[in-house]
KESE-551662 format. One record per residue (C-alpha): residue number from 0; x, y, z. Coordinates in steps of 0.1 Angstrom, whole numbers, plus 5000, padded with zeros to 4 digits. Each point is the difference from the previous one (the first is absolute). Layout:
N
atom n=NUM | xx=X | yy=Y | zz=Z
...
//
This chain:
440
atom n=0 | xx=4717 | yy=5186 | zz=4885
atom n=1 | xx=5006 | yy=4969 | zz=5021
atom n=2 | xx=5034 | yy=4990 | zz=5015
atom n=3 | xx=5017 | yy=4967 | zz=5002
atom n=4 | xx=4994 | yy=4990 | zz=5036
atom n=5 | xx=5000 | yy=4966 | zz=5016
atom n=6 | xx=4970 | yy=4989 | zz=5020
atom n=7 | xx=5006 | yy=5020 | zz=5032
atom n=8 | xx=4991 | yy=4982 | zz=5032
atom n=9 | xx=4984 | yy=5017 | zz=5030
atom n=10 | xx=5028 | yy=5022 | zz=5015
atom n=11 | xx=5006 | yy=4983 | zz=5034
atom n=12 | xx=5037 | yy=5005 | zz=5002
atom n=13 | xx=5025 | yy=5029 | zz=4998
atom n=14 | xx=5007 | yy=5008 | zz=4963
atom n=15 | xx=5034 | yy=4990 | zz=4988
atom n=16 | xx=5004 | yy=4972 | zz=5025
atom n=17 | xx=5005 | yy=4962 | zz=4994
atom n=18 | xx=4965 | yy=4993 | zz=5014
atom n=19 | xx=4984 | yy=5025 | zz=4977
atom n=20 | xx=5016 | yy=4983 | zz=4970
atom n=21 | xx=4990 | yy=4965 | zz=5010
atom n=22 | xx=4964 | yy=5011 | zz=5001
atom n=23 | xx=4999 | yy=4999 | zz=4961
atom n=24 | xx=4989 | yy=4965 | zz=4990
atom n=25 | xx=5020 | yy=4997 | zz=4967
atom n=26 | xx=5032 | yy=5014 | zz=5015
atom n=27 | xx=4996 | yy=4976 | zz=5030
atom n=28 | xx=4996 | yy=4969 | zz=4977
atom n=29 | xx=5030 | yy=5010 | zz=4979
atom n=30 | xx=5021 | yy=5008 | zz=5030
atom n=31 | xx=4994 | yy=4966 | zz=5016
atom n=32 | xx=5005 | yy=4982 | zz=4967
atom n=33 | xx=5033 | yy=5018 | zz=4994
atom n=34 | xx=5011 | yy=4994 | zz=5036
atom n=35 | xx=4995 | yy=4962 | zz=4998
atom n=36 | xx=5018 | yy=5000 | zz=4966
atom n=37 | xx=5029 | yy=5021 | zz=5014
atom n=38 | xx=5005 | yy=4975 | zz=5029
atom n=39 | xx=5010 | yy=4975 | zz=4974
atom n=40 | xx=5021 | yy=5025 | zz=4981
atom n=41 | xx=5020 | yy=5008 | zz=5031
atom n=42 | xx=5005 | yy=4963 | zz=5007
atom n=43 | xx=5018 | yy=4999 | zz=4966
atom n=44 | xx=5017 | yy=5034 | zz=5004
atom n=45 | xx=5014 | yy=4986 | zz=5033
atom n=46 | xx=5007 | yy=4964 | zz=4990
atom n=47 | xx=5015 | yy=5004 | zz=4966
atom n=48 | xx=5029 | yy=5024 | zz=5008
atom n=49 | xx=5009 | yy=4979 | zz=5031
atom n=50 | xx=5000 | yy=4969 | zz=4978
atom n=51 | xx=5024 | yy=5017 | zz=4975
atom n=52 | xx=5022 | yy=5014 | zz=5028
atom n=53 | xx=5003 | yy=4965 | zz=5016
atom n=54 | xx=5007 | yy=4984 | zz=4966
atom n=55 | xx=5026 | yy=5026 | zz=4987
atom n=56 | xx=5012 | yy=5020 | zz=5031
atom n=57 | xx=5000 | yy=5031 | zz=4977
atom n=58 | xx=4985 | yy=5033 | zz=5008
atom n=59 | xx=5005 | yy=5011 | zz=4964
atom n=60 | xx=4978 | yy=4971 | zz=4987
atom n=61 | xx=4973 | yy=5007 | zz=5026
atom n=62 | xx=5000 | yy=5037 | zz=4988
atom n=63 | xx=4997 | yy=4988 | zz=4964
atom n=64 | xx=4970 | yy=4978 | zz=5010
atom n=65 | xx=4983 | yy=5030 | zz=5016
atom n=66 | xx=5008 | yy=5020 | zz=4968
atom n=67 | xx=4982 | yy=4975 | zz=4978
atom n=68 | xx=4970 | yy=5003 | zz=5022
atom n=69 | xx=4998 | yy=5038 | zz=5005
atom n=70 | xx=5022 | yy=5012 | zz=4971
atom n=71 | xx=4970 | yy=4999 | zz=4976
atom n=72 | xx=4983 | yy=5026 | zz=5021
atom n=73 | xx=5028 | yy=5024 | zz=4990
atom n=74 | xx=4999 | yy=4991 | zz=4963
atom n=75 | xx=4963 | yy=4993 | zz=4993
atom n=76 | xx=4980 | yy=5021 | zz=5024
atom n=77 | xx=4995 | yy=5029 | zz=4976
atom n=78 | xx=4990 | yy=4979 | zz=4970
atom n=79 | xx=4977 | yy=4981 | zz=5024
atom n=80 | xx=4984 | yy=5033 | zz=5011
atom n=81 | xx=4993 | yy=5008 | zz=4963
atom n=82 | xx=4985 | yy=4965 | zz=4996
atom n=83 | xx=4978 | yy=5005 | zz=5030
atom n=84 | xx=4984 | yy=5030 | zz=4983
atom n=85 | xx=4992 | yy=4980 | zz=4969
atom n=86 | xx=4986 | yy=4966 | zz=5011
atom n=87 | xx=4970 | yy=4989 | zz=5022
atom n=88 | xx=5013 | yy=4998 | zz=5035
atom n=89 | xx=4984 | yy=4969 | zz=5014
atom n=90 | xx=5009 | yy=4974 | zz=4973
atom n=91 | xx=5035 | yy=5015 | zz=4998
atom n=92 | xx=5006 | yy=4997 | zz=5037
atom n=93 | xx=4987 | yy=4965 | zz=5003
atom n=94 | xx=5022 | yy=4989 | zz=4970
atom n=95 | xx=5031 | yy=5014 | zz=5017
atom n=96 | xx=4992 | yy=4982 | zz=5032
atom n=97 | xx=4995 | yy=4967 | zz=4981
atom n=98 | xx=5033 | yy=5004 | zz=4982
atom n=99 | xx=5019 | yy=5005 | zz=5032
atom n=100 | xx=4983 | yy=4970 | zz=5016
atom n=101 | xx=5010 | yy=4977 | zz=4971
atom n=102 | xx=5037 | yy=5011 | zz=5001
atom n=103 | xx=5000 | yy=4996 | zz=5038
atom n=104 | xx=4991 | yy=4964 | zz=4994
atom n=105 | xx=5029 | yy=4997 | zz=4975
atom n=106 | xx=5025 | yy=5015 | zz=5025
atom n=107 | xx=4989 | yy=4975 | zz=5026
atom n=108 | xx=5008 | yy=4972 | zz=4976
atom n=109 | xx=5034 | yy=5015 | zz=4993
atom n=110 | xx=5008 | yy=5003 | zz=5038
atom n=111 | xx=4988 | yy=4964 | zz=5006
atom n=112 | xx=5027 | yy=4987 | zz=4975
atom n=113 | xx=5027 | yy=5025 | zz=5009
atom n=114 | xx=4999 | yy=5011 | zz=4964
atom n=115 | xx=5027 | yy=5022 | zz=4984
atom n=116 | xx=5001 | yy=5035 | zz=5016
atom n=117 | xx=4994 | yy=5017 | zz=4967
atom n=118 | xx=4966 | yy=4983 | zz=4997
atom n=119 | xx=4991 | yy=5013 | zz=5034
atom n=120 | xx=5009 | yy=5035 | zz=4991
atom n=121 | xx=4982 | yy=4998 | zz=4967
atom n=122 | xx=4967 | yy=4989 | zz=5015
atom n=123 | xx=5002 | yy=5025 | zz=5028
atom n=124 | xx=5005 | yy=5027 | zz=4974
atom n=125 | xx=4968 | yy=4989 | zz=4983
atom n=126 | xx=4981 | yy=5002 | zz=5033
atom n=127 | xx=5015 | yy=5035 | zz=5005
atom n=128 | xx=4988 | yy=5011 | zz=4966
atom n=129 | xx=4965 | yy=4988 | zz=5008
atom n=130 | xx=5001 | yy=5020 | zz=5032
atom n=131 | xx=5014 | yy=5031 | zz=4983
atom n=132 | xx=4972 | yy=4999 | zz=4974
atom n=133 | xx=4973 | yy=4995 | zz=5027
atom n=134 | xx=5011 | yy=5026 | zz=5025
atom n=135 | xx=4991 | yy=5034 | zz=4983
atom n=136 | xx=4965 | yy=4988 | zz=4989
atom n=137 | xx=4993 | yy=4986 | zz=5035
atom n=138 | xx=5012 | yy=5030 | zz=5019
atom n=139 | xx=4982 | yy=5024 | zz=4977
atom n=140 | xx=4967 | yy=4982 | zz=5007
atom n=141 | xx=5000 | yy=4992 | zz=5037
atom n=142 | xx=5002 | yy=5036 | zz=5013
atom n=143 | xx=4967 | yy=5006 | zz=4982
atom n=144 | xx=4982 | yy=4975 | zz=5022
atom n=145 | xx=4999 | yy=5025 | zz=5028
atom n=146 | xx=4990 | yy=5037 | zz=5001
atom n=147 | xx=5030 | yy=5023 | zz=4998
atom n=148 | xx=4995 | yy=5011 | zz=5036
atom n=149 | xx=5007 | yy=4964 | zz=5011
atom n=150 | xx=5030 | yy=4995 | zz=4976
atom n=151 | xx=5026 | yy=5003 | zz=5028
atom n=152 | xx=4983 | yy=4971 | zz=5019
atom n=153 | xx=5000 | yy=4978 | zz=4969
atom n=154 | xx=5037 | yy=5007 | zz=4992
atom n=155 | xx=5009 | yy=4993 | zz=5036
atom n=156 | xx=4981 | yy=4967 | zz=5000
atom n=157 | xx=5018 | yy=4990 | zz=4968
atom n=158 | xx=5034 | yy=5006 | zz=5017
atom n=159 | xx=4988 | yy=4981 | zz=5031
atom n=160 | xx=4989 | yy=4971 | zz=4978
atom n=161 | xx=5034 | yy=4998 | zz=4983
atom n=162 | xx=5018 | yy=4999 | zz=5033
atom n=163 | xx=4976 | yy=4977 | zz=5020
atom n=164 | xx=5003 | yy=4976 | zz=4971
atom n=165 | xx=5038 | yy=5005 | zz=5001
atom n=166 | xx=4998 | yy=4987 | zz=5036
atom n=167 | xx=4974 | yy=4972 | zz=4994
atom n=168 | xx=5017 | yy=4988 | zz=4969
atom n=169 | xx=5033 | yy=4990 | zz=5016
atom n=170 | xx=4982 | yy=4988 | zz=5032
atom n=171 | xx=4978 | yy=4978 | zz=4978
atom n=172 | xx=5030 | yy=4988 | zz=4981
atom n=173 | xx=5017 | yy=4991 | zz=5034
atom n=174 | xx=4969 | yy=4981 | zz=5012
atom n=175 | xx=4995 | yy=4981 | zz=4967
atom n=176 | xx=5038 | yy=4991 | zz=5000
atom n=177 | xx=4996 | yy=4985 | zz=5034
atom n=178 | xx=4971 | yy=4980 | zz=4987
atom n=179 | xx=5023 | yy=4986 | zz=4973
atom n=180 | xx=4993 | yy=5023 | zz=4970
atom n=181 | xx=5030 | yy=5004 | zz=4977
atom n=182 | xx=5010 | yy=5033 | zz=4984
atom n=183 | xx=4983 | yy=4990 | zz=4967
atom n=184 | xx=4968 | yy=4991 | zz=5018
atom n=185 | xx=5000 | yy=5034 | zz=5018
atom n=186 | xx=5002 | yy=5016 | zz=4965
atom n=187 | xx=4970 | yy=4980 | zz=4989
atom n=188 | xx=4981 | yy=5013 | zz=5030
atom n=189 | xx=5008 | yy=5035 | zz=4988
atom n=190 | xx=4987 | yy=4991 | zz=4965
atom n=191 | xx=4967 | yy=4990 | zz=5015
atom n=192 | xx=4996 | yy=5033 | zz=5018
atom n=193 | xx=4997 | yy=5019 | zz=4967
atom n=194 | xx=4965 | yy=4986 | zz=4999
atom n=195 | xx=4989 | yy=5022 | zz=5030
atom n=196 | xx=5007 | yy=5032 | zz=4981
atom n=197 | xx=4985 | yy=4987 | zz=4967
atom n=198 | xx=4968 | yy=4990 | zz=5019
atom n=199 | xx=4999 | yy=5034 | zz=5016
atom n=200 | xx=5003 | yy=5018 | zz=4967
atom n=201 | xx=4972 | yy=4979 | zz=4986
atom n=202 | xx=4978 | yy=5009 | zz=5029
atom n=203 | xx=5002 | yy=5038 | zz=4998
atom n=204 | xx=4998 | yy=5028 | zz=4974
atom n=205 | xx=5035 | yy=5012 | zz=4991
atom n=206 | xx=4999 | yy=5038 | zz=4994
atom n=207 | xx=5013 | yy=5008 | zz=4966
atom n=208 | xx=5008 | yy=5037 | zz=4995
atom n=209 | xx=5025 | yy=5008 | zz=4973
atom n=210 | xx=5016 | yy=5032 | zz=4989
atom n=211 | xx=5005 | yy=5013 | zz=4965
atom n=212 | xx=5032 | yy=5020 | zz=5001
atom n=213 | xx=5015 | yy=5026 | zz=4976
atom n=214 | xx=5032 | yy=4981 | zz=4993
atom n=215 | xx=5000 | yy=4978 | zz=4969
atom n=216 | xx=5022 | yy=4972 | zz=4987
atom n=217 | xx=5032 | yy=4994 | zz=5020
atom n=218 | xx=4994 | yy=5031 | zz=5020
atom n=219 | xx=4972 | yy=4982 | zz=5017
atom n=220 | xx=5027 | yy=4983 | zz=5020
atom n=221 | xx=5007 | yy=5034 | zz=5016
atom n=222 | xx=4964 | yy=5008 | zz=5011
atom n=223 | xx=5006 | yy=4991 | zz=5036
atom n=224 | xx=5033 | yy=5018 | zz=5001
atom n=225 | xx=4984 | yy=5032 | zz=4987
atom n=226 | xx=4972 | yy=4998 | zz=5026
atom n=227 | xx=5025 | yy=4995 | zz=5028
atom n=228 | xx=5023 | yy=5028 | zz=4987
atom n=229 | xx=4970 | yy=5023 | zz=5001
atom n=230 | xx=4992 | yy=4993 | zz=5036
atom n=231 | xx=5031 | yy=5000 | zz=5022
atom n=232 | xx=4984 | yy=4981 | zz=5028
atom n=233 | xx=4999 | yy=4970 | zz=4976
atom n=234 | xx=5035 | yy=5004 | zz=4986
atom n=235 | xx=5017 | yy=5006 | zz=5034
atom n=236 | xx=4981 | yy=4970 | zz=5015
atom n=237 | xx=5009 | yy=4977 | zz=4971
atom n=238 | xx=5037 | yy=5010 | zz=4999
atom n=239 | xx=5002 | yy=4996 | zz=5038
atom n=240 | xx=4986 | yy=4965 | zz=4998
atom n=241 | xx=5022 | yy=4991 | zz=4971
atom n=242 | xx=5032 | yy=5010 | zz=5019
atom n=243 | xx=4988 | yy=4985 | zz=5032
atom n=244 | xx=4994 | yy=4966 | zz=4983
atom n=245 | xx=5033 | yy=5001 | zz=4981
atom n=246 | xx=5024 | yy=5009 | zz=5029
atom n=247 | xx=4982 | yy=4993 | zz=5033
atom n=248 | xx=4979 | yy=4969 | zz=4993
atom n=249 | xx=5028 | yy=4978 | zz=4987
atom n=250 | xx=4997 | yy=4978 | zz=5032
atom n=251 | xx=4965 | yy=4988 | zz=4990
atom n=252 | xx=5009 | yy=4980 | zz=4969
atom n=253 | xx=5033 | yy=4990 | zz=5016
atom n=254 | xx=4984 | yy=4991 | zz=5034
atom n=255 | xx=5012 | yy=4964 | zz=4999
atom n=256 | xx=5036 | yy=5010 | zz=4992
atom n=257 | xx=5000 | yy=5029 | zz=5026
atom n=258 | xx=4988 | yy=4978 | zz=5028
atom n=259 | xx=5024 | yy=4972 | zz=4991
atom n=260 | xx=5030 | yy=5023 | zz=4999
atom n=261 | xx=4992 | yy=5025 | zz=5028
atom n=262 | xx=4981 | yy=4978 | zz=5025
atom n=263 | xx=5013 | yy=4965 | zz=4992
atom n=264 | xx=4964 | yy=4987 | zz=4993
atom n=265 | xx=4993 | yy=4969 | zz=4980
atom n=266 | xx=4976 | yy=5012 | zz=4973
atom n=267 | xx=4983 | yy=4966 | zz=4999
atom n=268 | xx=4993 | yy=5000 | zz=5037
atom n=269 | xx=4972 | yy=5012 | zz=5022
atom n=270 | xx=5019 | yy=5030 | zz=5014
atom n=271 | xx=5002 | yy=5016 | zz=4966
atom n=272 | xx=4963 | yy=4994 | zz=4993
atom n=273 | xx=4989 | yy=5016 | zz=5033
atom n=274 | xx=5024 | yy=5030 | zz=4996
atom n=275 | xx=4986 | yy=5006 | zz=4965
atom n=276 | xx=4964 | yy=4997 | zz=5014
atom n=277 | xx=5009 | yy=5024 | zz=5028
atom n=278 | xx=5012 | yy=5026 | zz=4976
atom n=279 | xx=4969 | yy=4995 | zz=4979
atom n=280 | xx=4978 | yy=5004 | zz=5031
atom n=281 | xx=5017 | yy=5033 | zz=5007
atom n=282 | xx=4993 | yy=5011 | zz=4964
atom n=283 | xx=4963 | yy=4991 | zz=5004
atom n=284 | xx=4997 | yy=5020 | zz=5032
atom n=285 | xx=5017 | yy=5030 | zz=4984
atom n=286 | xx=4977 | yy=4999 | zz=4971
atom n=287 | xx=4969 | yy=4996 | zz=5022
atom n=288 | xx=5010 | yy=5029 | zz=5022
atom n=289 | xx=4998 | yy=5024 | zz=4970
atom n=290 | xx=4962 | yy=4994 | zz=4996
atom n=291 | xx=4992 | yy=4995 | zz=5037
atom n=292 | xx=5023 | yy=5015 | zz=5027
atom n=293 | xx=5014 | yy=5027 | zz=4977
atom n=294 | xx=4969 | yy=5005 | zz=4978
atom n=295 | xx=4997 | yy=5037 | zz=5012
atom n=296 | xx=5038 | yy=5007 | zz=4995
atom n=297 | xx=5013 | yy=5019 | zz=4970
atom n=298 | xx=5013 | yy=4972 | zz=4978
atom n=299 | xx=5028 | yy=5023 | zz=4988
atom n=300 | xx=5013 | yy=5001 | zz=5036
atom n=301 | xx=4997 | yy=4962 | zz=5002
atom n=302 | xx=5023 | yy=4996 | zz=4970
atom n=303 | xx=5027 | yy=5020 | zz=5017
atom n=304 | xx=4996 | yy=4982 | zz=5033
atom n=305 | xx=5001 | yy=4967 | zz=4982
atom n=306 | xx=5032 | yy=5007 | zz=4982
atom n=307 | xx=5018 | yy=5010 | zz=5032
atom n=308 | xx=4987 | yy=4970 | zz=5020
atom n=309 | xx=5009 | yy=4977 | zz=4971
atom n=310 | xx=5035 | yy=5014 | zz=4999
atom n=311 | xx=5007 | yy=4995 | zz=5037
atom n=312 | xx=4985 | yy=4964 | zz=5001
atom n=313 | xx=5018 | yy=4989 | zz=4968
atom n=314 | xx=5033 | yy=5012 | zz=5014
atom n=315 | xx=4995 | yy=4981 | zz=5032
atom n=316 | xx=4989 | yy=4969 | zz=4981
atom n=317 | xx=5032 | yy=5002 | zz=4979
atom n=318 | xx=5022 | yy=5000 | zz=5031
atom n=319 | xx=4984 | yy=4970 | zz=5017
atom n=320 | xx=5020 | yy=4967 | zz=5002
atom n=321 | xx=4976 | yy=4976 | zz=5016
atom n=322 | xx=4963 | yy=4990 | zz=4993
atom n=323 | xx=4984 | yy=5008 | zz=5034
atom n=324 | xx=5001 | yy=5038 | zz=4999
atom n=325 | xx=4993 | yy=4999 | zz=4963
atom n=326 | xx=4963 | yy=4991 | zz=5006
atom n=327 | xx=4989 | yy=5033 | zz=5017
atom n=328 | xx=5022 | yy=5020 | zz=4977
atom n=329 | xx=4985 | yy=4983 | zz=4969
atom n=330 | xx=4965 | yy=5007 | zz=5013
atom n=331 | xx=5008 | yy=5037 | zz=5003
atom n=332 | xx=5018 | yy=5001 | zz=4967
atom n=333 | xx=4970 | yy=4984 | zz=4983
atom n=334 | xx=4976 | yy=5025 | zz=5017
atom n=335 | xx=5019 | yy=5031 | zz=4988
atom n=336 | xx=5005 | yy=4986 | zz=4965
atom n=337 | xx=4963 | yy=4995 | zz=4992
atom n=338 | xx=4988 | yy=5030 | zz=5020
atom n=339 | xx=5021 | yy=5020 | zz=4976
atom n=340 | xx=4990 | yy=4981 | zz=4969
atom n=341 | xx=4963 | yy=5001 | zz=5009
atom n=342 | xx=5000 | yy=5037 | zz=5007
atom n=343 | xx=5017 | yy=5007 | zz=4967
atom n=344 | xx=4977 | yy=4979 | zz=4979
atom n=345 | xx=4970 | yy=5015 | zz=5017
atom n=346 | xx=5012 | yy=5035 | zz=4991
atom n=347 | xx=5005 | yy=4988 | zz=4964
atom n=348 | xx=4965 | yy=4985 | zz=4998
atom n=349 | xx=4984 | yy=5030 | zz=5015
atom n=350 | xx=5016 | yy=5023 | zz=4975
atom n=351 | xx=4990 | yy=4982 | zz=4968
atom n=352 | xx=4968 | yy=5004 | zz=4980
atom n=353 | xx=4982 | yy=4968 | zz=4992
atom n=354 | xx=5009 | yy=5002 | zz=4963
atom n=355 | xx=5037 | yy=5004 | zz=5009
atom n=356 | xx=5004 | yy=4969 | zz=5021
atom n=357 | xx=5008 | yy=4975 | zz=4972
atom n=358 | xx=5026 | yy=5024 | zz=4987
atom n=359 | xx=5016 | yy=5011 | zz=5033
atom n=360 | xx=4998 | yy=4968 | zz=5021
atom n=361 | xx=5025 | yy=4982 | zz=4978
atom n=362 | xx=5026 | yy=5025 | zz=5011
atom n=363 | xx=4992 | yy=4991 | zz=5036
atom n=364 | xx=5005 | yy=4963 | zz=4992
atom n=365 | xx=5033 | yy=5008 | zz=4983
atom n=366 | xx=5011 | yy=5021 | zz=5030
atom n=367 | xx=4988 | yy=4976 | zz=5027
atom n=368 | xx=5005 | yy=4966 | zz=4985
atom n=369 | xx=5021 | yy=5005 | zz=4969
atom n=370 | xx=5030 | yy=5016 | zz=5015
atom n=371 | xx=5004 | yy=4976 | zz=5029
atom n=372 | xx=5013 | yy=4971 | zz=4978
atom n=373 | xx=5025 | yy=5025 | zz=4983
atom n=374 | xx=5013 | yy=5007 | zz=5035
atom n=375 | xx=5003 | yy=4963 | zz=5006
atom n=376 | xx=5019 | yy=4994 | zz=4968
atom n=377 | xx=5023 | yy=5029 | zz=5007
atom n=378 | xx=5007 | yy=4993 | zz=5037
atom n=379 | xx=4997 | yy=4962 | zz=5000
atom n=380 | xx=5036 | yy=4996 | zz=4987
atom n=381 | xx=5011 | yy=5027 | zz=5025
atom n=382 | xx=4985 | yy=4980 | zz=5028
atom n=383 | xx=5018 | yy=4969 | zz=4987
atom n=384 | xx=5033 | yy=5018 | zz=4999
atom n=385 | xx=5001 | yy=5022 | zz=5031
atom n=386 | xx=4970 | yy=4989 | zz=5021
atom n=387 | xx=4966 | yy=5016 | zz=5007
atom n=388 | xx=5007 | yy=5025 | zz=5028
atom n=389 | xx=5014 | yy=5028 | zz=4979
atom n=390 | xx=4972 | yy=4996 | zz=4974
atom n=391 | xx=4973 | yy=5003 | zz=5027
atom n=392 | xx=5017 | yy=5029 | zz=5017
atom n=393 | xx=5001 | yy=5019 | zz=4967
atom n=394 | xx=4963 | yy=4993 | zz=4996
atom n=395 | xx=4994 | yy=5014 | zz=5034
atom n=396 | xx=5019 | yy=5032 | zz=4993
atom n=397 | xx=4981 | yy=5005 | zz=4967
atom n=398 | xx=4966 | yy=4997 | zz=5018
atom n=399 | xx=5011 | yy=5028 | zz=5023
atom n=400 | xx=5007 | yy=5021 | zz=4969
atom n=401 | xx=4966 | yy=4992 | zz=4986
atom n=402 | xx=4984 | yy=5012 | zz=5033
atom n=403 | xx=5012 | yy=5035 | zz=4991
atom n=404 | xx=4997 | yy=4999 | zz=4962
atom n=405 | xx=4965 | yy=4984 | zz=4998
atom n=406 | xx=4984 | yy=5023 | zz=5026
atom n=407 | xx=4968 | yy=5007 | zz=4980
atom n=408 | xx=4989 | yy=5027 | zz=5025
atom n=409 | xx=5023 | yy=5024 | zz=4983
atom n=410 | xx=4980 | yy=4998 | zz=4967
atom n=411 | xx=4974 | yy=5028 | zz=4994
atom n=412 | xx=4963 | yy=4991 | zz=5003
atom n=413 | xx=4995 | yy=5004 | zz=4963
atom n=414 | xx=5021 | yy=4968 | zz=4994
atom n=415 | xx=4972 | yy=4978 | zz=5017
atom n=416 | xx=4966 | yy=4991 | zz=4987
atom n=417 | xx=4971 | yy=5014 | zz=5021
atom n=418 | xx=4989 | yy=4973 | zz=5025
atom n=419 | xx=4964 | yy=5002 | zz=4988
atom n=420 | xx=5008 | yy=4991 | zz=4963
atom n=421 | xx=4972 | yy=4977 | zz=4990
atom n=422 | xx=5001 | yy=4967 | zz=4981
atom n=423 | xx=4999 | yy=5004 | zz=4962
atom n=424 | xx=4966 | yy=5004 | zz=4983
atom n=425 | xx=4987 | yy=4971 | zz=4979
atom n=426 | xx=4971 | yy=5015 | zz=4981
atom n=427 | xx=5003 | yy=4999 | zz=4962
atom n=428 | xx=4999 | yy=5037 | zz=4995
atom n=429 | xx=5029 | yy=5006 | zz=5024
atom n=430 | xx=5019 | yy=4971 | zz=4984
atom n=431 | xx=4998 | yy=5016 | zz=4966
atom n=432 | xx=5010 | yy=5034 | zz=5013
atom n=433 | xx=5030 | yy=4991 | zz=5021
atom n=434 | xx=5012 | yy=4967 | zz=4985
atom n=435 | xx=4992 | yy=4977 | zz=5029
atom n=436 | xx=4991 | yy=4964 | zz=4991
atom n=437 | xx=4979 | yy=4980 | zz=5025
atom n=438 | xx=5002 | yy=4963 | zz=4993
atom n=439 | xx=4977 | yy=4973 | zz=5013
//
């Protein structure tokens, strides 16, 4: 009986580290392609809310824009996970990237002509739908590009990539703006960066392992929930991330409004761009630390430490009244934020079987990305009415509560998968016996 195992390079690095994950050729190609594409994405994620805040001076509308982008993750992730188990991965993923690229070009045209706001929200919603349909299939495939022993390094690198691109995106936007690029032209640059990931997916073999689950009909929507309920490390991690996103990460989507109200920063100026980049750099360092400096640490302990550090730094950030001290605090805030998120998603990935990924990862996207815009919609009007400080201080207090409630070290060992759980087999006999489908 053979097992589904990616081509394993000569073991030159400590297992589970970032360097070990980068030794896999296909993972490395996808990682760099996704990194370059995400630089463009973060140019748009940074530029578009600032454009809307400058145009409307409304935190509520900025929150609504973020909801149109990320809200589909909450509503469509589970159906997208079911779809991921039924269609060939590579053509589906490439199609989703192409759709997002086309609608990004459309939104650039709308911004160029200061079109009606509803058209901006409508097209952003279509981009969000494409992202929501793409995410479960992509994240169910990429972990299979490395051996399970190196999964922590791959997850850590993914978090680093998100946050380095979060830094480089705004920095590139600032440089291009100095060179005379308009906001619409910046969005066109983002559209072009989709080609990097499309090219990377054409250059590698996309793993395609699918599960056949016992639930039928509408009950198939509950497959991931049933798996998570049966393994408390998954359910506790997912609920913790959901609550963290809803109550403590409000400041992310409302960053333009928070900095304008608390710090008196012009969201169209250079100070705002560099403050956002500093926070993103801190997030990148926090994510990298999980798979490098803290690679030998118990990740359950990192989660608790991260919530405490985040709580303290968010409280300090909430009380600041001038830009200068906000820079070091934003860096520390970003570091604790993504150290916590990276440790949590690593725990989730390490405690799923390969055939469970397409069913369970949608729950992570709902918790991590889907609930953030709900928090923005709820608290955006509150920020408009009473200011941002109280909202941020409440988020800080809630993170401190999560440090206690989400302490996974209190769970019994039986709630975790054994660390030596192999990748799923792909030989035809085993597929017939256990209901595992291996696609090409």
